[in-house]
TORMI-955836 format. One record per residue (C-alpha): residue number from 1; x, y, z; residue in three letters. Coordinates in steps of 0.2 Angstrom, whole numbers, plus 5000, padded with zeros to 4 digits. Layout:
<pts>
<pt><seq>NUM</seq><px>X</px><py>Y</py><pz>Z</pz><type>ALA</type></pt>
...
</pts>
This chain:
<pts>
<pt><seq>1</seq><px>4883</px><py>5291</py><pz>4650</pz><type>MET</type></pt>
<pt><seq>2</seq><px>4886</px><py>5309</py><pz>4654</pz><type>GLU</type></pt>
<pt><seq>3</seq><px>4885</px><py>5314</py><pz>4636</pz><type>GLY</type></pt>
<pt><seq>4</seq><px>4868</px><py>5306</py><pz>4635</pz><type>VAL</type></pt>
<pt><seq>5</seq><px>4862</px><py>5314</py><pz>4651</pz><type>ASP</type></pt>
<pt><seq>6</seq><px>4868</px><py>5331</py><pz>4645</pz><type>SER</type></pt>
<pt><seq>7</seq><px>4857</px><py>5329</py><pz>4630</pz><type>LEU</type></pt>
<pt><seq>8</seq><px>4841</px><py>5322</py><pz>4638</pz><type>LEU</type></pt>
<pt><seq>9</seq><px>4843</px><py>5337</py><pz>4650</pz><type>ALA</type></pt>
<pt><seq>10</seq><px>4849</px><py>5349</py><pz>4637</pz><type>LEU</type></pt>
<pt><seq>11</seq><px>4862</px><py>5353</py><pz>4651</pz><type>ASP</type></pt>
<pt><seq>12</seq><px>4875</px><py>5364</py><pz>4642</pz><type>GLN</type></pt>
<pt><seq>13</seq><px>4886</px><py>5364</py><pz>4657</pz><type>ASP</type></pt>
<pt><seq>14</seq><px>4887</px><py>5345</py><pz>4658</pz><type>LEU</type></pt>
<pt><seq>15</seq><px>4891</px><py>5345</py><pz>4639</pz><type>ALA</type></pt>
<pt><seq>16</seq><px>4905</px><py>5356</py><pz>4642</pz><type>ARG</type></pt>
<pt><seq>17</seq><px>4913</px><py>5345</py><pz>4654</pz><type>LYS</type></pt>
<pt><seq>18</seq><px>4911</px><py>5330</py><pz>4643</pz><type>VAL</type></pt>
<pt><seq>19</seq><px>4919</px><py>5339</py><pz>4629</pz><type>ILE</type></pt>
<pt><seq>20</seq><px>4933</px><py>5345</py><pz>4640</pz><type>ALA</type></pt>
<pt><seq>21</seq><px>4938</px><py>5327</py><pz>4644</pz><type>ARG</type></pt>
<pt><seq>22</seq><px>4943</px><py>5323</py><pz>4626</pz><type>GLU</type></pt>
<pt><seq>23</seq><px>4961</px><py>5329</py><pz>4629</pz><type>ASP</type></pt>
<pt><seq>24</seq><px>4963</px><py>5318</py><pz>4644</pz><type>LEU</type></pt>
<pt><seq>25</seq><px>4956</px><py>5303</py><pz>4635</pz><type>LEU</type></pt>
<pt><seq>26</seq><px>4968</px><py>5306</py><pz>4620</pz><type>ASN</type></pt>
<pt><seq>27</seq><px>4982</px><py>5307</py><pz>4632</pz><type>ARG</type></pt>
<pt><seq>28</seq><px>4978</px><py>5292</py><pz>4641</pz><type>MET</type></pt>
<pt><seq>29</seq><px>4976</px><py>5282</py><pz>4624</pz><type>ASP</type></pt>
<pt><seq>30</seq><px>4993</px><py>5288</py><pz>4620</pz><type>VAL</type></pt>
<pt><seq>31</seq><px>5002</px><py>5284</py><pz>4636</pz><type>GLU</type></pt>
<pt><seq>32</seq><px>4994</px><py>5267</py><pz>4637</pz><type>ILE</type></pt>
<pt><seq>33</seq><px>5000</px><py>5263</py><pz>4619</pz><type>GLU</type></pt>
<pt><seq>34</seq><px>5017</px><py>5269</py><pz>4622</pz><type>ARG</type></pt>
<pt><seq>35</seq><px>5018</px><py>5258</py><pz>4638</pz><type>ASP</type></pt>
<pt><seq>36</seq><px>5012</px><py>5243</py><pz>4628</pz><type>ILE</type></pt>
<pt><seq>37</seq><px>5024</px><py>5245</py><pz>4614</pz><type>LEU</type></pt>
<pt><seq>38</seq><px>5039</px><py>5247</py><pz>4627</pz><type>ASP</type></pt>
<pt><seq>39</seq><px>5033</px><py>5231</py><pz>4636</pz><type>LEU</type></pt>
<pt><seq>40</seq><px>5034</px><py>5222</py><pz>4618</pz><type>LEU</type></pt>
<pt><seq>41</seq><px>5051</px><py>5230</py><pz>4614</pz><type>ALA</type></pt>
<pt><seq>42</seq><px>5059</px><py>5226</py><pz>4631</pz><type>LEU</type></pt>
<pt><seq>43</seq><px>5051</px><py>5209</py><pz>4635</pz><type>ASN</type></pt>
<pt><seq>44</seq><px>5047</px><py>5201</py><pz>4619</pz><type>GLN</type></pt>
<pt><seq>45</seq><px>5032</px><py>5192</py><pz>4626</pz><type>PRO</type></pt>
<pt><seq>46</seq><px>5026</px><py>5176</py><pz>4619</pz><type>VAL</type></pt>
<pt><seq>47</seq><px>5010</px><py>5165</py><pz>4618</pz><type>ALA</type></pt>
<pt><seq>48</seq><px>4996</px><py>5173</py><pz>4629</pz><type>GLN</type></pt>
<pt><seq>49</seq><px>5007</px><py>5187</py><pz>4635</pz><type>ASP</type></pt>
<pt><seq>50</seq><px>5008</px><py>5193</py><pz>4617</pz><type>LEU</type></pt>
<pt><seq>51</seq><px>4990</px><py>5191</py><pz>4614</pz><type>ARG</type></pt>
<pt><seq>52</seq><px>4987</px><py>5201</py><pz>4629</pz><type>THR</type></pt>
<pt><seq>53</seq><px>4998</px><py>5215</py><pz>4623</pz><type>ALA</type></pt>
<pt><seq>54</seq><px>4990</px><py>5214</py><pz>4605</pz><type>GLY</type></pt>
<pt><seq>55</seq><px>4972</px><py>5214</py><pz>4612</pz><type>ALA</type></pt>
<pt><seq>56</seq><px>4976</px><py>5228</py><pz>4624</pz><type>SER</type></pt>
<pt><seq>57</seq><px>4982</px><py>5239</py><pz>4609</pz><type>LEU</type></pt>
<pt><seq>58</seq><px>4965</px><py>5236</py><pz>4600</pz><type>LYS</type></pt>
<pt><seq>59</seq><px>4955</px><py>5238</py><pz>4616</pz><type>ILE</type></pt>
<pt><seq>60</seq><px>4962</px><py>5255</py><pz>4619</pz><type>ILE</type></pt>
<pt><seq>61</seq><px>4957</px><py>5260</py><pz>4601</pz><type>THR</type></pt>
<pt><seq>62</seq><px>4939</px><py>5254</py><pz>4605</pz><type>TYR</type></pt>
<pt><seq>63</seq><px>4939</px><py>5263</py><pz>4621</pz><type>LEU</type></pt>
<pt><seq>64</seq><px>4945</px><py>5279</py><pz>4613</pz><type>ASP</type></pt>
<pt><seq>65</seq><px>4931</px><py>5277</py><pz>4600</pz><type>ARG</type></pt>
<pt><seq>66</seq><px>4918</px><py>5275</py><pz>4614</pz><type>ILE</type></pt>
<pt><seq>67</seq><px>4924</px><py>5291</py><pz>4623</pz><type>GLY</type></pt>
<pt><seq>68</seq><px>4923</px><py>5299</py><pz>4606</pz><type>ARG</type></pt>
<pt><seq>69</seq><px>4905</px><py>5295</py><pz>4604</pz><type>TYR</type></pt>
<pt><seq>70</seq><px>4901</px><py>5302</py><pz>4621</pz><type>GLY</type></pt>
<pt><seq>71</seq><px>4910</px><py>5318</py><pz>4615</pz><type>TYR</type></pt>
<pt><seq>72</seq><px>4901</px><py>5318</py><pz>4599</pz><type>ASP</type></pt>
<pt><seq>73</seq><px>4884</px><py>5317</py><pz>4609</pz><type>ILE</type></pt>
<pt><seq>74</seq><px>4889</px><py>5331</py><pz>4620</pz><type>ALA</type></pt>
<pt><seq>75</seq><px>4893</px><py>5342</py><pz>4604</pz><type>LYS</type></pt>
<pt><seq>76</seq><px>4875</px><py>5338</py><pz>4599</pz><type>VAL</type></pt>
<pt><seq>77</seq><px>4869</px><py>5345</py><pz>4615</pz><type>THR</type></pt>
<pt><seq>78</seq><px>4879</px><py>5360</py><pz>4612</pz><type>ARG</type></pt>
<pt><seq>79</seq><px>4872</px><py>5362</py><pz>4595</pz><type>GLN</type></pt>
<pt><seq>80</seq><px>4855</px><py>5361</py><pz>4603</pz><type>MET</type></pt>
<pt><seq>81</seq><px>4857</px><py>5376</py><pz>4614</pz><type>GLU</type></pt>
<pt><seq>82</seq><px>4841</px><py>5386</py><pz>4614</pz><type>GLY</type></pt>
<pt><seq>83</seq><px>4831</px><py>5372</py><pz>4607</pz><type>SER</type></pt>
<pt><seq>84</seq><px>4819</px><py>5361</py><pz>4614</pz><type>GLU</type></pt>
<pt><seq>85</seq><px>4816</px><py>5342</py><pz>4612</pz><type>HIS</type></pt>
<pt><seq>86</seq><px>4802</px><py>5337</py><pz>4600</pz><type>ILE</type></pt>
<pt><seq>87</seq><px>4798</px><py>5325</py><pz>4613</pz><type>ARG</type></pt>
<pt><seq>88</seq><px>4809</px><py>5316</py><pz>4625</pz><type>LYS</type></pt>
<pt><seq>89</seq><px>4820</px><py>5303</py><pz>4616</pz><type>PRO</type></pt>
<pt><seq>90</seq><px>4816</px><py>5289</py><pz>4628</pz><type>VAL</type></pt>
<pt><seq>91</seq><px>4827</px><py>5276</py><pz>4619</pz><type>ALA</type></pt>
<pt><seq>92</seq><px>4843</px><py>5285</py><pz>4622</pz><type>PHE</type></pt>
<pt><seq>93</seq><px>4844</px><py>5281</py><pz>4641</pz><type>ARG</type></pt>
<pt><seq>94</seq><px>4841</px><py>5262</py><pz>4639</pz><type>PRO</type></pt>
<pt><seq>95</seq><px>4854</px><py>5261</py><pz>4624</pz><type>MET</type></pt>
<pt><seq>96</seq><px>4866</px><py>5270</py><pz>4635</pz><type>ALA</type></pt>
<pt><seq>97</seq><px>4863</px><py>5259</py><pz>4649</pz><type>GLU</type></pt>
<pt><seq>98</seq><px>4864</px><py>5243</py><pz>4639</pz><type>ALA</type></pt>
<pt><seq>99</seq><px>4880</px><py>5249</py><pz>4630</pz><type>GLY</type></pt>
<pt><seq>100</seq><px>4888</px><py>5253</py><pz>4647</pz><type>MET</type></pt>
<pt><seq>101</seq><px>4883</px><py>5237</py><pz>4654</pz><type>SER</type></pt>
<pt><seq>102</seq><px>4891</px><py>5229</py><pz>4640</pz><type>MET</type></pt>
<pt><seq>103</seq><px>4907</px><py>5238</py><pz>4642</pz><type>LEU</type></pt>
<pt><seq>104</seq><px>4907</px><py>5235</py><pz>4660</pz><type>ASP</type></pt>
<pt><seq>105</seq><px>4906</px><py>5216</py><pz>4657</pz><type>ALA</type></pt>
<pt><seq>106</seq><px>4919</px><py>5217</py><pz>4644</pz><type>ALA</type></pt>
<pt><seq>107</seq><px>4931</px><py>5226</py><pz>4655</pz><type>LEU</type></pt>
<pt><seq>108</seq><px>4928</px><py>5215</py><pz>4670</pz><type>LEU</type></pt>
<pt><seq>109</seq><px>4931</px><py>5200</py><pz>4658</pz><type>ALA</type></pt>
<pt><seq>110</seq><px>4947</px><py>5208</py><pz>4653</pz><type>TYR</type></pt>
<pt><seq>111</seq><px>4952</px><py>5212</py><pz>4672</pz><type>LYS</type></pt>
<pt><seq>112</seq><px>4948</px><py>5194</py><pz>4678</pz><type>ASP</type></pt>
<pt><seq>113</seq><px>4953</px><py>5185</py><pz>4662</pz><type>ARG</type></pt>
<pt><seq>114</seq><px>4935</px><py>5177</py><pz>4662</pz><type>ASP</type></pt>
<pt><seq>115</seq><px>4931</px><py>5170</py><pz>4644</pz><type>ALA</type></pt>
<pt><seq>116</seq><px>4914</px><py>5165</py><pz>4650</pz><type>THR</type></pt>
<pt><seq>117</seq><px>4909</px><py>5183</py><pz>4654</pz><type>LYS</type></pt>
<pt><seq>118</seq><px>4917</px><py>5190</py><pz>4638</pz><type>ALA</type></pt>
<pt><seq>119</seq><px>4905</px><py>5178</py><pz>4629</pz><type>ARG</type></pt>
<pt><seq>120</seq><px>4889</px><py>5186</py><pz>4637</pz><type>THR</type></pt>
<pt><seq>121</seq><px>4893</px><py>5203</py><pz>4629</pz><type>VAL</type></pt>
<pt><seq>122</seq><px>4890</px><py>5202</py><pz>4611</pz><type>THR</type></pt>
<pt><seq>123</seq><px>4872</px><py>5195</py><pz>4612</pz><type>PRO</type></pt>
<pt><seq>124</seq><px>4866</px><py>5210</py><pz>4622</pz><type>GLN</type></pt>
<pt><seq>125</seq><px>4870</px><py>5221</py><pz>4607</pz><type>ASP</type></pt>
<pt><seq>126</seq><px>4854</px><py>5216</py><pz>4598</pz><type>GLU</type></pt>
<pt><seq>127</seq><px>4844</px><py>5226</py><pz>4612</pz><type>VAL</type></pt>
<pt><seq>128</seq><px>4854</px><py>5242</py><pz>4606</pz><type>VAL</type></pt>
<pt><seq>129</seq><px>4852</px><py>5238</py><pz>4588</pz><type>ASP</type></pt>
<pt><seq>130</seq><px>4833</px><py>5236</py><pz>4590</pz><type>GLY</type></pt>
<pt><seq>131</seq><px>4832</px><py>5253</py><pz>4599</pz><type>LEU</type></pt>
<pt><seq>132</seq><px>4843</px><py>5261</py><pz>4586</pz><type>ASN</type></pt>
<pt><seq>133</seq><px>4830</px><py>5255</py><pz>4573</pz><type>ASP</type></pt>
<pt><seq>134</seq><px>4815</px><py>5261</py><pz>4583</pz><type>GLN</type></pt>
<pt><seq>135</seq><px>4824</px><py>5279</py><pz>4585</pz><type>VAL</type></pt>
<pt><seq>136</seq><px>4827</px><py>5279</py><pz>4566</pz><type>PHE</type></pt>
<pt><seq>137</seq><px>4808</px><py>5274</py><pz>4562</pz><type>ARG</type></pt>
<pt><seq>138</seq><px>4802</px><py>5287</py><pz>4575</pz><type>ASP</type></pt>
<pt><seq>139</seq><px>4812</px><py>5301</py><pz>4568</pz><type>CYS</type></pt>
<pt><seq>140</seq><px>4808</px><py>5298</py><pz>4550</pz><type>VAL</type></pt>
<pt><seq>141</seq><px>4790</px><py>5298</py><pz>4554</pz><type>THR</type></pt>
<pt><seq>142</seq><px>4792</px><py>5314</py><pz>4564</pz><type>HIS</type></pt>
<pt><seq>143</seq><px>4801</px><py>5322</py><pz>4549</pz><type>MET</type></pt>
<pt><seq>144</seq><px>4787</px><py>5316</py><pz>4537</pz><type>MET</type></pt>
<pt><seq>145</seq><px>4773</px><py>5323</py><pz>4548</pz><type>GLU</type></pt>
<pt><seq>146</seq><px>4782</px><py>5340</py><pz>4552</pz><type>ASP</type></pt>
<pt><seq>147</seq><px>4796</px><py>5345</py><pz>4542</pz><type>PRO</type></pt>
<pt><seq>148</seq><px>4801</px><py>5358</py><pz>4555</pz><type>ARG</type></pt>
<pt><seq>149</seq><px>4807</px><py>5342</py><pz>4565</pz><type>THR</type></pt>
<pt><seq>150</seq><px>4820</px><py>5338</py><pz>4552</pz><type>ILE</type></pt>
<pt><seq>151</seq><px>4835</px><py>5346</py><pz>4560</pz><type>THR</type></pt>
<pt><seq>152</seq><px>4832</px><py>5339</py><pz>4578</pz><type>LEU</type></pt>
<pt><seq>153</seq><px>4826</px><py>5322</py><pz>4570</pz><type>SER</type></pt>
<pt><seq>154</seq><px>4843</px><py>5321</py><pz>4562</pz><type>ALA</type></pt>
<pt><seq>155</seq><px>4852</px><py>5325</py><pz>4578</pz><type>HIS</type></pt>
<pt><seq>156</seq><px>4842</px><py>5311</py><pz>4587</pz><type>TYR</type></pt>
<pt><seq>157</seq><px>4846</px><py>5298</py><pz>4572</pz><type>ILE</type></pt>
<pt><seq>158</seq><px>4865</px><py>5303</py><pz>4574</pz><type>LEU</type></pt>
<pt><seq>159</seq><px>4865</px><py>5301</py><pz>4593</pz><type>VAL</type></pt>
<pt><seq>160</seq><px>4857</px><py>5284</py><pz>4591</pz><type>ALA</type></pt>
<pt><seq>161</seq><px>4869</px><py>5279</py><pz>4579</pz><type>ARG</type></pt>
<pt><seq>162</seq><px>4883</px><py>5284</py><pz>4590</pz><type>HIS</type></pt>
<pt><seq>163</seq><px>4875</px><py>5274</py><pz>4605</pz><type>LEU</type></pt>
<pt><seq>164</seq><px>4874</px><py>5259</py><pz>4593</pz><type>GLU</type></pt>
<pt><seq>165</seq><px>4892</px><py>5260</py><pz>4587</pz><type>ARG</type></pt>
<pt><seq>166</seq><px>4897</px><py>5262</py><pz>4606</pz><type>ALA</type></pt>
<pt><seq>167</seq><px>4889</px><py>5246</py><pz>4610</pz><type>ALA</type></pt>
<pt><seq>168</seq><px>4897</px><py>5238</py><pz>4594</pz><type>ASP</type></pt>
<pt><seq>169</seq><px>4914</px><py>5243</py><pz>4601</pz><type>ASN</type></pt>
<pt><seq>170</seq><px>4910</px><py>5235</py><pz>4618</pz><type>ALA</type></pt>
<pt><seq>171</seq><px>4907</px><py>5220</py><pz>4609</pz><type>SER</type></pt>
<pt><seq>172</seq><px>4923</px><py>5220</py><pz>4599</pz><type>LYS</type></pt>
<pt><seq>173</seq><px>4932</px><py>5223</py><pz>4616</pz><type>ILE</type></pt>
<pt><seq>174</seq><px>4924</px><py>5207</py><pz>4623</pz><type>ALA</type></pt>
<pt><seq>175</seq><px>4929</px><py>5198</py><pz>4607</pz><type>GLU</type></pt>
<pt><seq>176</seq><px>4947</px><py>5204</py><pz>4609</pz><type>LYS</type></pt>
<pt><seq>177</seq><px>4947</px><py>5198</py><pz>4628</pz><type>VAL</type></pt>
<pt><seq>178</seq><px>4941</px><py>5181</py><pz>4622</pz><type>LEU</type></pt>
<pt><seq>179</seq><px>4956</px><py>5180</py><pz>4610</pz><type>TYR</type></pt>
<pt><seq>180</seq><px>4967</px><py>5186</py><pz>4624</pz><type>MET</type></pt>
<pt><seq>181</seq><px>4962</px><py>5173</py><pz>4635</pz><type>ILE</type></pt>
<pt><seq>182</seq><px>4958</px><py>5158</py><pz>4623</pz><type>THR</type></pt>
<pt><seq>183</seq><px>4967</px><py>5162</py><pz>4606</pz><type>GLY</type></pt>
<pt><seq>184</seq><px>4949</px><py>5160</py><pz>4598</pz><type>GLU</type></pt>
<pt><seq>185</seq><px>4946</px><py>5173</py><pz>4585</pz><type>ARG</type></pt>
<pt><seq>186</seq><px>4928</px><py>5178</py><pz>4580</pz><type>ARG</type></pt>
<pt><seq>187</seq><px>4929</px><py>5183</py><pz>4562</pz><type>LEU</type></pt>
<pt><seq>188</seq><px>4917</px><py>5196</py><pz>4557</pz><type>GLN</type></pt>
<pt><seq>189</seq><px>4910</px><py>5195</py><pz>4540</pz><type>VAL</type></pt>
</pts>
C-alpha cells in the first residue's frame, strides 16, 4: 500500500523507504524457505503437514512477488520525480485496498486454517480486474488525445498491472491455503 501512497502523493521519501525494504523481504523469503526445507528434511511430514509445508513454500513465493510489485510501484514514483500527475489516478487506491483485503483474508485463512475464508478471496479479484481495464482504457484515451501524456500514461498502465498481479497472487495464496486444508486443487487453465 505504501508504494501506491508514494505514487499518489509523489512522495519521494516514502518511495525510498519502500525500495529500501526489498533486501529485508528477500532475506525473510530465504529464511522461511530454509526453515521449511529443514522441517521437511528433519521431520518427514505426511498428509496435511506435508501439504502445509508445500503450500507454505509456494505462498512465500507469492508474497515475495507482491512485495516486488510494491517495490516496482515505488520505482515508478522515483522515475516521476519532478513530474506531476496527468490527473489523480483514482483507481489505484481502490485497487490497492481490494488487493490488500484479499491478501489479509488469504493470510487469515492460512493462520486459522479456514477453508471458507479462503474460498471468499478469489471472487474479489474481479473488482481489481475491472479497475485495471478502466485504467488501461483511460490511459489509452489520454495518449490519443495528447501525445505528451504517453510516458505518464504508460507508467499508470504499468502500475495498474502491478496492482492487478498482486491481487492475482493473493488469489493464488488463497488457493494454496485451500489445498493445504482440504487437499482440493484448483487447476488454472
